[in-house]
C-alpha positions in Angstrom: 0.0 0.0 0.1 1.9 3.1 -1.2 0.0 5.3 1.2 1.5 3.6 4.3 5.1 3.7 3.1 7.6 6.4 3.7 11.1 7.1 2.4 12.8 7.5 -0.9 11.1 5.7 -3.9 12.3 3.9 -7.0 11.5 5.7 -10.4 8.2 5.2 -12.0 6.5 3.0 -13.1 7.5 0.8 -10.1 7.6 3.7 -7.5 8.4 1.4 -4.6 9.6 2.6 -1.2 13.3 1.8 -0.7 13.9 2.9 2.8 16.4 5.6 3.6 19.8 6.2 5.3 18.0 8.0 8.3 14.9 7.5 10.3 13.1 10.0 12.5 10.1 9.4 14.4 8.2 11.0 17.2 5.0 10.4 19.2 2.9 12.3 21.8 0.3 10.5 23.7 -2.1 11.5 26.5 -3.6 8.7 28.5 -6.3 9.0 31.1 -7.9 6.2 33.4 -11.3 6.8 34.8 -11.7 6.9 38.6 -8.3 5.1 39.0 -10.2 1.9 37.6 -9.1 -0.4 34.8 -10.7 1.6 31.9 -9.2 4.5 30.1 -8.9 6.3 26.9 -6.0 8.0 24.9 -5.4 10.5 22.1 -2.2 10.5 20.2 -0.1 12.1 17.3 2.6 10.2 15.5 5.1 11.5 13.0 8.1 10.3 11.2 9.9 9.6 7.8 12.8 7.4 6.4 14.9 9.6 4.3 18.3 10.2 2.5 18.4 14.0 2.1 15.1 15.6 2.7 12.9 15.1 5.9 9.3 15.0 4.9 7.4 13.9 7.9 4.2 11.8 7.7 1.7 12.5 10.4 -1.1 10.5 11.8 -3.6 11.0 14.7 -5.7 8.7 16.6 -7.9 7.8 19.8 -8.0 4.5 21.7 -9.5 2.6 24.5 -7.4 1.2 27.3 -8.2 -1.8 29.7 -5.8 -2.9 32.5 -6.8 -6.5 32.3 -5.7 -9.2 35.0 -3.1 -10.5 32.5 -1.8 -7.2 31.1 -2.8 -4.0 29.2 -5.2 -4.3 26.2 -5.2 -1.3 23.7 -7.6 -0.7 20.9 -6.6 2.3 18.7 -8.3 3.9 15.7 -5.8 6.2 13.7 -5.8 8.2 10.5 -3.0 9.5 8.3 -3.2 13.3 7.6 -0.8 13.5 4.6 -3.4 11.8 2.3 -7.0 13.1 2.8 -8.3 9.9 1.2 -6.4 7.4 3.5 -8.6 5.0 5.4 -8.9 4.8 9.2 -6.9 1.9 10.5 -7.6 -0.2 13.7 -4.8 -1.5 15.9 -5.0 -4.0 18.8 -2.1 -4.3 21.3 -1.9 -6.8 24.1 0.5 -6.9 26.9 3.2 -4.4 28.1 4.2 -1.3 26.1 7.7 -1.4 24.9 
């Protein structure tokens, strides 16, 4: 999916992402648990790029639900890329500790 790839690309007609010499990423997240209980929510912004010469960040935003289960954290996030207005929403499920 070209909309989800970052970095320098091969010449047309292939136009594949090749990766880059450098990678720069950043993320900001706010997480809030209700009444110190097991349920919470989050909002986040992620940005980054793989590049050789010119840094062109790709940005995404999202919201999520959090549950502190007896066996570890459960996170369900819905995110959307901002660089392409036609990009679809993506759903992510994470289980266990955050690394």
